[in-house]
PyMOL Python script that loads the backbone (N, CA, C, O; Angstrom):
from pymol import cmd

cmd.read_pdbstr("""\
ATOM      1  N   MET A   1     -76.152  13.643  -9.596  1.00  0.00           N
ATOM      2  CA  MET A   1     -75.482  12.475 -10.097  1.00  0.00           C
ATOM      3  C   MET A   1     -74.589  12.852 -11.284  1.00  0.00           C
ATOM      4  O   MET A   1     -73.393  12.562 -11.271  1.00  0.00           O
ATOM      5  N   PHE A   2     -75.165  13.499 -12.316  1.00  0.00           N
ATOM      6  CA  PHE A   2     -74.371  13.855 -13.491  1.00  0.00           C
ATOM      7  C   PHE A   2     -73.899  15.306 -13.471  1.00  0.00           C
ATOM      8  O   PHE A   2     -73.153  15.730 -14.354  1.00  0.00           O
ATOM      9  N   LYS A   3     -74.320  16.045 -12.494  1.00  0.00           N
ATOM     10  CA  LYS A   3     -73.912  17.442 -12.320  1.00  0.00           C
ATOM     11  C   LYS A   3     -74.263  18.312 -13.537  1.00  0.00           C
ATOM     12  O   LYS A   3     -73.415  19.023 -14.076  1.00  0.00           O
ATOM     13  N   PHE A   4     -75.532  18.236 -13.952  1.00  0.00           N
ATOM     14  CA  PHE A   4     -76.003  19.068 -15.055  1.00  0.00           C
ATOM     15  C   PHE A   4     -76.297  20.493 -14.601  1.00  0.00           C
ATOM     16  O   PHE A   4     -76.407  21.399 -15.428  1.00  0.00           O
ATOM     17  N   ARG A   5     -76.421  20.689 -13.322  1.00  0.00           N
ATOM     18  CA  ARG A   5     -76.732  22.021 -12.817  1.00  0.00           C
ATOM     19  C   ARG A   5     -75.515  22.927 -12.931  1.00  0.00           C
ATOM     20  O   ARG A   5     -74.373  22.474 -12.859  1.00  0.00           O
ATOM     21  N   LYS A   6     -75.782  24.209 -13.109  1.00  0.00           N
ATOM     22  CA  LYS A   6     -74.689  25.175 -13.203  1.00  0.00           C
ATOM     23  C   LYS A   6     -74.066  25.372 -11.827  1.00  0.00           C
ATOM     24  O   LYS A   6     -74.744  25.293 -10.803  1.00  0.00           O
ATOM     25  N   LYS A   7     -72.786  25.624 -11.825  1.00  0.00           N
ATOM     26  CA  LYS A   7     -72.110  25.906 -10.572  1.00  0.00           C
ATOM     27  C   LYS A   7     -72.526  27.287 -10.095  1.00  0.00           C
ATOM     28  O   LYS A   7     -72.608  28.228 -10.884  1.00  0.00           O
ATOM     29  N   ARG A   8     -72.787  27.401  -8.807  1.00  0.00           N
ATOM     30  CA  ARG A   8     -73.176  28.689  -8.249  1.00  0.00           C
ATOM     31  C   ARG A   8     -71.937  29.520  -7.991  1.00  0.00           C
ATOM     32  O   ARG A   8     -70.929  29.035  -7.477  1.00  0.00           O
ATOM     33  N   GLU A   9     -72.040  30.790  -8.363  1.00  0.00           N
ATOM     34  CA  GLU A   9     -70.938  31.709  -8.111  1.00  0.00           C
ATOM     35  C   GLU A   9     -70.985  32.141  -6.657  1.00  0.00           C
ATOM     36  O   GLU A   9     -72.021  32.055  -5.998  1.00  0.00           O
ATOM     37  N   LYS A  10     -69.856  32.602  -6.175  1.00  0.00           N
ATOM     38  CA  LYS A  10     -69.826  33.111  -4.813  1.00  0.00           C
ATOM     39  C   LYS A  10     -70.690  34.360  -4.746  1.00  0.00           C
ATOM     40  O   LYS A  10     -70.772  35.121  -5.710  1.00  0.00           O
ATOM     41  N   GLY A  11     -71.334  34.566  -3.605  1.00  0.00           N
ATOM     42  CA  GLY A  11     -72.217  35.715  -3.432  1.00  0.00           C
ATOM     43  C   GLY A  11     -71.461  37.022  -3.505  1.00  0.00           C
ATOM     44  O   GLY A  11     -70.326  37.123  -3.040  1.00  0.00           O
ATOM     45  N   HIS A  12     -72.091  38.013  -4.084  1.00  0.00           N
ATOM     46  CA  HIS A  12     -71.484  39.335  -4.194  1.00  0.00           C
ATOM     47  C   HIS A  12     -71.829  40.133  -2.947  1.00  0.00           C
ATOM     48  O   HIS A  12     -72.925  40.005  -2.401  1.00  0.00           O
ATOM     49  N   GLU A  13     -70.905  40.943  -2.508  1.00  0.00           N
ATOM     50  CA  GLU A  13     -71.143  41.788  -1.350  1.00  0.00           C
ATOM     51  C   GLU A  13     -71.288  43.229  -1.829  1.00  0.00           C
ATOM     52  O   GLU A  13     -70.300  43.887  -2.155  1.00  0.00           O
ATOM     53  N   TYR A  14     -72.528  43.711  -1.868  1.00  0.00           N
ATOM     54  CA  TYR A  14     -72.807  45.066  -2.303  1.00  0.00           C
ATOM     55  C   TYR A  14     -73.266  45.888  -1.108  1.00  0.00           C
ATOM     56  O   TYR A  14     -73.947  45.380  -0.217  1.00  0.00           O
ATOM     57  N   ASN A  15     -72.894  47.141  -1.098  1.00  0.00           N
ATOM     58  CA  ASN A  15     -73.347  48.078  -0.087  1.00  0.00           C
ATOM     59  C   ASN A  15     -74.357  48.998  -0.758  1.00  0.00           C
ATOM     60  O   ASN A  15     -73.978  49.864  -1.546  1.00  0.00           O
ATOM     61  N   LEU A  16     -75.641  48.819  -0.452  1.00  0.00           N
ATOM     62  CA  LEU A  16     -76.685  49.619  -1.079  1.00  0.00           C
ATOM     63  C   LEU A  16     -76.974  50.840  -0.222  1.00  0.00           C
ATOM     64  O   LEU A  16     -77.196  50.723   0.983  1.00  0.00           O
ATOM     65  N   THR A  17     -76.971  52.003  -0.840  1.00  0.00           N
ATOM     66  CA  THR A  17     -77.273  53.245  -0.151  1.00  0.00           C
ATOM     67  C   THR A  17     -78.482  53.876  -0.829  1.00  0.00           C
ATOM     68  O   THR A  17     -78.434  54.168  -2.024  1.00  0.00           O
ATOM     69  N   TYR A  18     -79.558  54.088  -0.090  1.00  0.00           N
ATOM     70  CA  TYR A  18     -80.779  54.610  -0.687  1.00  0.00           C
ATOM     71  C   TYR A  18     -80.897  56.116  -0.551  1.00  0.00           C
ATOM     72  O   TYR A  18     -81.083  56.788  -1.565  1.00  0.00           O
ATOM     73  N   ASP A  19     -80.802  56.678   0.631  1.00  0.00           N
ATOM     74  CA  ASP A  19     -80.875  58.125   0.875  1.00  0.00           C
ATOM     75  C   ASP A  19     -82.061  58.781   0.170  1.00  0.00           C
ATOM     76  O   ASP A  19     -81.931  59.891  -0.346  1.00  0.00           O
ATOM     77  N   ASN A  20     -83.199  58.123   0.142  1.00  0.00           N
ATOM     78  CA  ASN A  20     -84.429  58.657  -0.458  1.00  0.00           C
ATOM     79  C   ASN A  20     -84.235  59.043  -1.922  1.00  0.00           C
ATOM     80  O   ASN A  20     -84.749  60.073  -2.358  1.00  0.00           O
ATOM     81  N   LEU A  21     -83.518  58.250  -2.672  1.00  0.00           N
ATOM     82  CA  LEU A  21     -83.297  58.509  -4.093  1.00  0.00           C
ATOM     83  C   LEU A  21     -84.266  57.682  -4.928  1.00  0.00           C
ATOM     84  O   LEU A  21     -84.798  56.675  -4.461  1.00  0.00           O
ATOM     85  N   ALA A  22     -84.487  58.109  -6.151  1.00  0.00           N
ATOM     86  CA  ALA A  22     -85.351  57.362  -7.053  1.00  0.00           C
ATOM     87  C   ALA A  22     -84.681  56.055  -7.468  1.00  0.00           C
ATOM     88  O   ALA A  22     -85.349  55.028  -7.597  1.00  0.00           O
ATOM     89  N   VAL A  23     -83.373  56.088  -7.675  1.00  0.00           N
ATOM     90  CA  VAL A  23     -82.605  54.899  -8.048  1.00  0.00           C
ATOM     91  C   VAL A  23     -81.503  54.731  -7.009  1.00  0.00           C
ATOM     92  O   VAL A  23     -80.737  55.666  -6.778  1.00  0.00           O
ATOM     93  N   PRO A  24     -81.403  53.553  -6.371  1.00  0.00           N
ATOM     94  CA  PRO A  24     -80.377  53.389  -5.332  1.00  0.00           C
ATOM     95  C   PRO A  24     -78.968  53.362  -5.910  1.00  0.00           C
ATOM     96  O   PRO A  24     -78.756  52.937  -7.046  1.00  0.00           O
ATOM     97  N   GLU A  25     -78.018  53.818  -5.115  1.00  0.00           N
ATOM     98  CA  GLU A  25     -76.618  53.767  -5.506  1.00  0.00           C
ATOM     99  C   GLU A  25     -76.037  52.445  -5.029  1.00  0.00           C
ATOM    100  O   GLU A  25     -76.363  51.983  -3.936  1.00  0.00           O
ATOM    101  N   ILE A  26     -75.188  51.836  -5.834  1.00  0.00           N
ATOM    102  CA  ILE A  26     -74.548  50.577  -5.462  1.00  0.00           C
ATOM    103  C   ILE A  26     -73.060  50.825  -5.338  1.00  0.00           C
ATOM    104  O   ILE A  26     -72.403  51.233  -6.296  1.00  0.00           O
ATOM    105  N   HIS A  27     -72.530  50.576  -4.143  1.00  0.00           N
ATOM    106  CA  HIS A  27     -71.109  50.754  -3.885  1.00  0.00           C
ATOM    107  C   HIS A  27     -70.467  49.381  -3.753  1.00  0.00           C
ATOM    108  O   HIS A  27     -70.910  48.561  -2.948  1.00  0.00           O
ATOM    109  N   THR A  28     -69.429  49.126  -4.537  1.00  0.00           N
ATOM    110  CA  THR A  28     -68.762  47.831  -4.490  1.00  0.00           C
ATOM    111  C   THR A  28     -67.514  47.851  -3.628  1.00  0.00           C
ATOM    112  O   THR A  28     -66.937  46.795  -3.367  1.00  0.00           O
ATOM    113  N   HIS A  29     -67.081  49.014  -3.180  1.00  0.00           N
ATOM    114  CA  HIS A  29     -65.905  49.102  -2.314  1.00  0.00           C
ATOM    115  C   HIS A  29     -66.060  50.304  -1.388  1.00  0.00           C
ATOM    116  O   HIS A  29     -66.880  51.188  -1.637  1.00  0.00           O
ATOM    117  N   GLU A  30     -65.280  50.329  -0.335  1.00  0.00           N
ATOM    118  CA  GLU A  30     -65.323  51.434   0.621  1.00  0.00           C
ATOM    119  C   GLU A  30     -64.586  52.646   0.060  1.00  0.00           C
ATOM    120  O   GLU A  30     -63.485  52.490  -0.468  1.00  0.00           O
ATOM    121  N   PRO A  31     -65.147  53.834   0.155  1.00  0.00           N
ATOM    122  CA  PRO A  31     -64.422  55.031  -0.285  1.00  0.00           C
ATOM    123  C   PRO A  31     -63.249  55.325   0.648  1.00  0.00           C
ATOM    124  O   PRO A  31     -63.280  54.991   1.832  1.00  0.00           O
ATOM    125  N   GLU A  32     -62.229  55.949   0.096  1.00  0.00           N
ATOM    126  CA  GLU A  32     -61.009  56.192   0.865  1.00  0.00           C
ATOM    127  C   GLU A  32     -61.225  57.210   1.978  1.00  0.00           C
ATOM    128  O   GLU A  32     -60.721  57.030   3.086  1.00  0.00           O
ATOM    129  N   ASP A  33     -61.960  58.266   1.700  1.00  0.00           N
ATOM    130  CA  ASP A  33     -62.143  59.317   2.696  1.00  0.00           C
ATOM    131  C   ASP A  33     -63.598  59.401   3.158  1.00  0.00           C
ATOM    132  O   ASP A  33     -64.189  60.481   3.153  1.00  0.00           O
ATOM    133  N   ALA A  34     -64.165  58.287   3.549  1.00  0.00           N
ATOM    134  CA  ALA A  34     -65.570  58.241   3.940  1.00  0.00           C
ATOM    135  C   ALA A  34     -65.824  58.998   5.243  1.00  0.00           C
ATOM    136  O   ALA A  34     -66.857  59.656   5.367  1.00  0.00           O
ATOM    137  N   ALA A  35     -64.929  58.927   6.201  1.00  0.00           N
ATOM    138  CA  ALA A  35     -65.134  59.587   7.490  1.00  0.00           C
ATOM    139  C   ALA A  35     -65.025  61.103   7.360  1.00  0.00           C
ATOM    140  O   ALA A  35     -65.794  61.823   7.999  1.00  0.00           O
ATOM    141  N   ASP A  36     -64.106  61.602   6.563  1.00  0.00           N
ATOM    142  CA  ASP A  36     -63.909  63.037   6.412  1.00  0.00           C
ATOM    143  C   ASP A  36     -65.008  63.687   5.575  1.00  0.00           C
ATOM    144  O   ASP A  36     -65.293  64.873   5.741  1.00  0.00           O
ATOM    145  N   GLU A  37     -65.610  62.936   4.700  1.00  0.00           N
ATOM    146  CA  GLU A  37     -66.596  63.483   3.779  1.00  0.00           C
ATOM    147  C   GLU A  37     -67.858  63.945   4.505  1.00  0.00           C
ATOM    148  O   GLU A  37     -68.447  64.958   4.128  1.00  0.00           O
ATOM    149  N   ASP A  38     -68.281  63.220   5.540  1.00  0.00           N
ATOM    150  CA  ASP A  38     -69.493  63.580   6.262  1.00  0.00           C
ATOM    151  C   ASP A  38     -69.340  64.909   7.004  1.00  0.00           C
ATOM    152  O   ASP A  38     -70.312  65.654   7.129  1.00  0.00           O
ATOM    153  N   GLU A  39     -68.167  65.211   7.485  1.00  0.00           N
ATOM    154  CA  GLU A  39     -67.948  66.430   8.251  1.00  0.00           C
ATOM    155  C   GLU A  39     -67.886  67.670   7.351  1.00  0.00           C
ATOM    156  O   GLU A  39     -68.246  68.759   7.800  1.00  0.00           O
ATOM    157  N   LYS A  40     -67.447  67.539   6.113  1.00  0.00           N
ATOM    158  CA  LYS A  40     -67.254  68.681   5.223  1.00  0.00           C
ATOM    159  C   LYS A  40     -68.557  69.172   4.604  1.00  0.00           C
ATOM    160  O   LYS A  40     -68.739  70.379   4.446  1.00  0.00           O
ATOM    161  N   LYS A  41     -69.465  68.272   4.251  1.00  0.00           N
ATOM    162  CA  LYS A  41     -70.673  68.644   3.518  1.00  0.00           C
ATOM    163  C   LYS A  41     -71.740  69.205   4.458  1.00  0.00           C
ATOM    164  O   LYS A  41     -72.002  68.631   5.515  1.00  0.00           O
ATOM    165  N   PRO A  42     -72.347  70.312   4.078  1.00  0.00           N
ATOM    166  CA  PRO A  42     -73.468  70.829   4.870  1.00  0.00           C
ATOM    167  C   PRO A  42     -74.721  70.008   4.572  1.00  0.00           C
ATOM    168  O   PRO A  42     -74.763  69.267   3.590  1.00  0.00           O
ATOM    169  N   GLY A  43     -75.726  70.139   5.409  1.00  0.00           N
ATOM    170  CA  GLY A  43     -76.966  69.406   5.199  1.00  0.00           C
ATOM    171  C   GLY A  43     -77.688  69.890   3.960  1.00  0.00           C
ATOM    172  O   GLY A  43     -77.477  71.022   3.526  1.00  0.00           O
ATOM    173  N   ILE A  44     -78.528  69.063   3.387  1.00  0.00           N
ATOM    174  CA  ILE A  44     -79.277  69.416   2.185  1.00  0.00           C
ATOM    175  C   ILE A  44     -80.753  69.507   2.542  1.00  0.00           C
ATOM    176  O   ILE A  44     -81.264  68.695   3.313  1.00  0.00           O
ATOM    177  N   THR A  45     -81.425  70.483   1.987  1.00  0.00           N
ATOM    178  CA  THR A  45     -82.866  70.589   2.176  1.00  0.00           C
ATOM    179  C   THR A  45     -83.538  70.041   0.930  1.00  0.00           C
ATOM    180  O   THR A  45     -83.162  70.390  -0.189  1.00  0.00           O
ATOM    181  N   TYR A  46     -84.522  69.191   1.120  1.00  0.00           N
ATOM    182  CA  TYR A  46     -85.165  68.516   0.006  1.00  0.00           C
ATOM    183  C   TYR A  46     -86.355  69.302  -0.540  1.00  0.00           C
ATOM    184  O   TYR A  46     -87.086  68.787  -1.387  1.00  0.00           O
ATOM    185  N   ASP A  47     -86.566  70.523  -0.083  1.00  0.00           N
ATOM    186  CA  ASP A  47     -87.685  71.322  -0.577  1.00  0.00           C
ATOM    187  C   ASP A  47     -87.480  71.761  -2.020  1.00  0.00           C
ATOM    188  O   ASP A  47     -88.446  71.856  -2.777  1.00  0.00           O
ATOM    189  N   SER A  48     -86.242  72.029  -2.411  1.00  0.00           N
ATOM    190  CA  SER A  48     -85.984  72.552  -3.751  1.00  0.00           C
ATOM    191  C   SER A  48     -85.239  71.563  -4.648  1.00  0.00           C
ATOM    192  O   SER A  48     -84.674  71.969  -5.664  1.00  0.00           O
ATOM    193  N   VAL A  49     -85.226  70.290  -4.298  1.00  0.00           N
ATOM    194  CA  VAL A  49     -84.511  69.285  -5.083  1.00  0.00           C
ATOM    195  C   VAL A  49     -85.504  68.581  -6.002  1.00  0.00           C
ATOM    196  O   VAL A  49     -86.547  68.111  -5.547  1.00  0.00           O
ATOM    197  N   ALA A  50     -85.188  68.507  -7.281  1.00  0.00           N
ATOM    198  CA  ALA A  50     -86.048  67.826  -8.245  1.00  0.00           C
ATOM    199  C   ALA A  50     -85.668  66.356  -8.309  1.00  0.00           C
ATOM    200  O   ALA A  50     -84.488  66.017  -8.405  1.00  0.00           O
ATOM    201  N   ILE A  51     -86.666  65.485  -8.257  1.00  0.00           N
ATOM    202  CA  ILE A  51     -86.430  64.053  -8.363  1.00  0.00           C
ATOM    203  C   ILE A  51     -86.916  63.619  -9.744  1.00  0.00           C
ATOM    204  O   ILE A  51     -88.100  63.760 -10.050  1.00  0.00           O
ATOM    205  N   PRO A  52     -86.023  63.093 -10.583  1.00  0.00           N
ATOM    206  CA  PRO A  52     -86.418  62.714 -11.944  1.00  0.00           C
ATOM    207  C   PRO A  52     -87.264  61.441 -11.959  1.00  0.00           C
ATOM    208  O   PRO A  52     -87.141  60.581 -11.087  1.00  0.00           O
ATOM    209  N   GLU A  53     -88.120  61.347 -12.965  1.00  0.00           N
ATOM    210  CA  GLU A  53     -88.887  60.126 -13.167  1.00  0.00           C
ATOM    211  C   GLU A  53     -88.100  59.214 -14.090  1.00  0.00           C
ATOM    212  O   GLU A  53     -87.595  59.654 -15.123  1.00  0.00           O
ATOM    213  N   ILE A  54     -87.998  57.959 -13.723  1.00  0.00           N
ATOM    214  CA  ILE A  54     -87.282  56.988 -14.543  1.00  0.00           C
ATOM    215  C   ILE A  54     -88.259  55.883 -14.911  1.00  0.00           C
ATOM    216  O   ILE A  54     -88.845  55.245 -14.036  1.00  0.00           O
ATOM    217  N   HIS A  55     -88.430  55.660 -16.202  1.00  0.00           N
ATOM    218  CA  HIS A  55     -89.328  54.623 -16.687  1.00  0.00           C
ATOM    219  C   HIS A  55     -88.489  53.489 -17.264  1.00  0.00           C
ATOM    220  O   HIS A  55     -87.730  53.691 -18.211  1.00  0.00           O
ATOM    221  N   ILE A  56     -88.628  52.306 -16.694  1.00  0.00           N
ATOM    222  CA  ILE A  56     -87.880  51.144 -17.164  1.00  0.00           C
ATOM    223  C   ILE A  56     -88.859  50.250 -17.914  1.00  0.00           C
ATOM    224  O   ILE A  56     -89.845  49.780 -17.348  1.00  0.00           O
ATOM    225  N   ARG A  57     -88.580  50.026 -19.174  1.00  0.00           N
ATOM    226  CA  ARG A  57     -89.467  49.225 -20.013  1.00  0.00           C
ATOM    227  C   ARG A  57     -89.095  47.754 -19.936  1.00  0.00           C
ATOM    228  O   ARG A  57     -87.932  47.401 -19.738  1.00  0.00           O
ATOM    229  N   LYS A  58     -90.100  46.904 -20.094  1.00  0.00           N
ATOM    230  CA  LYS A  58     -89.848  45.466 -20.161  1.00  0.00           C
ATOM    231  C   LYS A  58     -89.330  45.118 -21.543  1.00  0.00           C
ATOM    232  O   LYS A  58     -89.715  45.742 -22.531  1.00  0.00           O
ATOM    233  N   ARG A  59     -88.479  44.147 -21.611  1.00  0.00           N
ATOM    234  CA  ARG A  59     -87.927  43.728 -22.912  1.00  0.00           C
ATOM    235  C   ARG A  59     -88.729  42.617 -23.501  1.00  0.00           C
ATOM    236  O   ARG A  59     -88.413  42.138 -24.590  1.00  0.00           O
TER     237      ARG A  59
END
""", "prot")
cmd.dss("prot")
cmd.show_as("cartoon", "prot")
cmd.util.cbc("prot")
cmd.orient("prot")
């Protein structure tokens, strides 16, 4: 009736990529050379990759 509620913003379109990471990557736009990038990079072995610990504290 009096419109005391806040106006809702339009929904954001995020592309979340996890790839078994500790913290997900958030992409807001498409990369320019996404198709060529997959062909150039060799595969990665996760046996020797260190995964950092991230501690997020409450405020």
